[in-house]
N, C-alpha and C positions, 0 to 999 in steps of 0.2 A: 769727812767720812760720810756725811749724810748723802751727798750726791752719788758716792760710790754704791751705797746701799740701794738707792733708788734706781740708778742706771743698771746696776747689777752686772754679774759676770755670766758667762755661758753656763747653762744648767749642767753640762757634763763635767765642769770643773768643780773640784772640791772647794768648799767654802774657805775663804782666806781669813786671816786673823781679824780684820776689821768687821767681817760679817758676824763672827762669834762675839765680838765686842758689842755690836749692835743688838744681838739677841740678849746678851747679859744686861745691857742698858734697858731694853724693853721689859725684861723680867723684873728688874729693880724698880722700874716705873710702876708696874702693876702692884708690886709689893707695898709701895709707899702710898698708893692712891687712897686706900681706906683710912689712912691716918689724917688726911686733911680734906676729905670730901664729905658732903652731907649724905644722909641715909638714902634720900631719893635718888641721888646721882649714882650711888653704889648699886642700887636696884636696877637702874637703867643700864648701867654698864654690864651687869650680870646678864641682862636680856640680850645685849649686843653680842656677847660671847657666843651664844648659840647661833645667832644669825651670821656671825663671822665664820663659823665652821661651815655653814651652808655655802657661803660665798667662796670659801677656800675650795670646797669640792667642785664648784663650777669653774673656778679659776684654774685648777689643776686639769680638769677634763677638757675644757675649752681652750685655755691658753696654751697648754702644752700637748694635749692629745688631739686637738683640732676637732673635737666632737662637741657641737652645740646641742646641749640637752635641756629641754624645758621640763624634764621630769625630775630634776633634783628636789623640787618641792614635794614630789610624791614620796620619795625616800625620807625626806625631812618629816613629813606627816606620819609615815609608817613608824619612824623611830619614836616620835612623840607619843603616838597611840600605843605602840608596843610597850614602851616603858611604863606608861600609866596603867594599862590593863594588868600587866604582870605584877607591878609593884602593889597595886591595890588588892590583888588576889593573894599574893604571897607575903607581902610585907618586906621583902628583900629588895632594897634599892640598888645596891652595888651590882648584884647579878642582873637586875633589870636593865641597867645601863649597857652591859655587854649584850643583853638580848636585843636592845634597840639597835645596836651596831649590826648585829647578825641579821636582824629583820630587814634593815635597810639594804644590806648586802644581798640577802636572798631575793628581795624584790628586784634589785638591779640585775642579779644573775638571770632570773627568769625572763625579764623583759629584754635584757641585752642579748641573751642567747639567740632569740628568734630574730632580732633586728640585725645583729652583727653577722651571725652565721647565715642569715638569709641574704646578706650582701645588698641590703637596700641602700639607696643613695643617701647622702648627708641630709638633704632637704627633707626626705621622707622620714629619716631617723628623727629629726627635730620635731616634725609634725606628729609622729607616733608617740614620742615622749609627752608632748603636749596633750594629746588625746588621753593618754594613760592617766595623766594628772587630773584632767577634768572628770574622767570616769570615777576615779577614787573620791574626788570631792563630792560629786553628785551621789555616789553610793553612801558615803558617810552621812551626808545630810538627810538621807532617806531612812535613817535608823532611829527614828524618834519613838517607835512603838515599844511596848513593854516586852515584846518577844525578842528584841535585839539585846541579848545579854551574853557576855562572855564571863563565865564563872559567876561571880557575884556583882560584876560591873556592868551597868547599863551604859550604852553608847550615847544616848540622849540626842542623837541626830544633830539638828542645827545648834543646839545649846552647848554641845560638847561635854566633856567630862571634867567637872570641877574638882577641887581639892586634890590636885596631883601630889603624891607623896614627895616630901623633900628628902634630899640625900641624908643618909645616916652614916655614922662613923663605921667603917667596915669591921673593925675589931670590937666594936661595941654598938650593936644595932639598936639599942635602946636610946641612944643619944643622937639627936638630929643636929646637923650643922647649922650654925647661926648665919646671919647675913654675911658677915665678913668671911667666915669659912667657906660659904658657898661661892663668894666672889673669888677667893683664892683658888678653889678647885676649878672654876671656869677659866680663869687666867692660865692656870697650869695646863689644862687640857688644850687650850688654844695654842699655846706656845709649843707644846709637844707635837700637836698635829702639824703645825707649821714646820718644825724641825724635821719631823719624819718625812713629809712630802719633799722638802728641799733635799735631804740626803738621799731619798729614793731616786731623784733625778740624776744623781751621779752614778747610779748602778747601770748595769746592762739593760735592765727593764726600763729604766727611765730614759736612757738614750734611744731605745727602740721606740718608745712612746713619742718622743720628740721627732724621730724620723718619720713616724706615721703622719704627723702633722705636715711635715715638709713635703714628703712624696711617698704615699703609701705603696704605689706600684714599684718604685725603686727599692723600698724596704723589703717588699715581698720577694723581689728578684734576688736579693742578697741572701735569701734562705730562711727568713723569719716567717713564722705563722702569724701574720698580722691580725687575724681574727682573734687569736688567743690573747695577744697582748692588748688589743683594744678592749676585749671583754674584761680582762683583768683590771684595766684602768677604770672602766665603767663600774665594776663591782666595788673597787676601792673607793671611788667617789661616792657611791651609794652608801657605804658604811660611814664615811665622814659626815654625810648629810644626815644619816640616822642618828649619829651621836649629837649633832647640833640640834636635831628635833627634840631629843630627850631633854637636853639641857634647857632648851627654850621653853618646853612645857613646864618644867620645874620652876623656871624663873617667873612665869606669869602669875600664878600657876593655873593653867588650863590647857587641856588638849581639845582643840576645836577644828572644824572643817576648814577654817581660813588658812590653816597650815598647808593645805593642798591647793589653794586658790590660784587663779590666773594672775591676780594682782601680786601675790607673793612671788610667782615665777617671773613677772616683769621686774620686780624689785631686785631680784638676783642679777638679772642682766644689767640693770643700771649700776649696781654696786661694782660689778666686775669691769664694766666699761669705764666708769669714772675713775676707779682706782688704777686700772691698767691690767689687762688680761695677760700681758707678757711677763708678769711678775706674780709671786705668791703673796707678797706683802701688800700689793695693790688692792686686791679684793677686801682684805681686812680693813685697810684705810678707807675704802669706799663705803663699807658698812657704817663705820663710826661717823664719817663725814655726812653721808646722806641722812642717816637716822637722826643725828643731832640737828641737822638742818631742818628736817621735818618738824621736830619738836620746837625749834625756834620759830618756824613759820606759824605753828599753832599758837604760840604765846603772843605773836604779833597780830592775831586776829585775821590772818589771811584765809579767806574762804576757799579759794581754789588752789589748794596745796598741790594736787595732782597736776594741774596745768603748769604751775611753776616748775615742778620737778621734770615735767616733759620738756620744757624749754631748756632746762639745765642739761638734760641728756642730749638734746639736739646740738647744743653748743659744744659739748665734749666730743660728740661723734664727728662734727664738721671741723673743729679747730684742733682738738687734742686727741688725735686718732689713737695714739699709743696709751692714752690715759694720763692722769695727773702726775703720778710719781715717776714714770719713765721720762715724761717731758721735763720735769724738774731735774732729773738726773742728767739729761743731755744739755741743759743750759750752760753749765760751766765750760764744757767742751766747745760749744758753739761760740761762747764769748771769747775763749782763748784763741780760737782760730780767727775770729774776726779781728782781734787786736794784731795778730801776726800779719794778716793781709794788709791792714792799714799801715803797718810799719813799712811793708814793702812799697806801698804806694807813695808814702811820704819820702822814701829814699830814692824814688825815680827822678830823672831830670824833668824840669818843669816845661815840658813841651806838650803840645796837644796830642801828638801821636802816643807819647809815653803815658799820658794821663788816660787816654782812651784805652790803651792796653791794660793799664792798671785796673780800670773799672771793669773791663771784661774779665780779668782774672778774679777780681773780687766777687763778681756775680757767679762765676763758675764754681769757685771754692765754697761760697756760701750755699749755693744750691745743693752741692754734694753733701754738705754737713747738715743742712736743714731738710733734706729729703724725707727724713723720718717724721718731720713735723708738718709736711705739706699734705693736705687732704688729697687722697687719690694717688699718692706716690707709690711707685712700684718697688721702692727700696724695702728690704726686709732686714736691714741691719739692726733695727730696734726690737726684733722679735726674739723670743726664746731666751729671755733672761729672767733671772729669779733672785 
């Protein structure tokens, strides 16, 4: 079942029984984790949940919409700061979470409207989102003076806003969630976001989004307003990133300018590339793998962690272009075809001509099946799966 989940089916197809079984197993795994993990690991996992939502927003927008946005960290930071400021001023944490989502969507709507309806090219769109992120980072870092106050909350510039309010029980605001409760909420939100995005891809909206990635001009000629659909995907991804930012700020707990930083934007790209941008589960796996790997390198006394991570990214870009999970999903199929070809070769007469013909057939079939794993391949058979 695992390789089916990793290789995945076409996004327009409704999930099959084994996908629902995988989601149930994933939920059961999260439920049982606090029962046998140490407190420190639970806290780290809670932090990963917010980052995974950020990666999901990028995976959906880039992997299925074909829009490479460096501005997901901008909406991530807006969500974190929006939740923190509103929760500290009002004391209402549940409503502040919804405000964080709305704040991220509003920022994405304003920025996306001018970019998408202005019909700027893809490269300029990526550059514009990057500049937008850097402007927000520099702007937040410059708010260290006493005059930068929203309500009763000082922004504190470089130092950020400490003591981010923890989630409270919605029906009993006087009770804060404990560590295990916070973990369960994060796991539930992550699974629900994953489910929602996956099911969204089976709708007309999702199919049009995938069509935009494949050929925007052809989709427009079919009668769809491509700008409206692209803006909708951009706004939706901004809301998911805002939710991740709010949950991340609670898990630290600190809302700080690093949430907007260029380094964080590069991390998002790495998570998606390593996990696989043609899937939705890939970015989640990329977050847990890369962040755990970072922590492990720190415990081993490796001074140049960034250098090591850069080398890992180069390897994945050159060798595993589809990402780790899609590659794992394709291996059983490749192995099965390889065995079938060798059976044909062994059944041939033992003549030089026959053996030469068998080797040529082997090379042809293997090239066809391995095309998705070969760097620079023009094959697109591994794209668009979830």
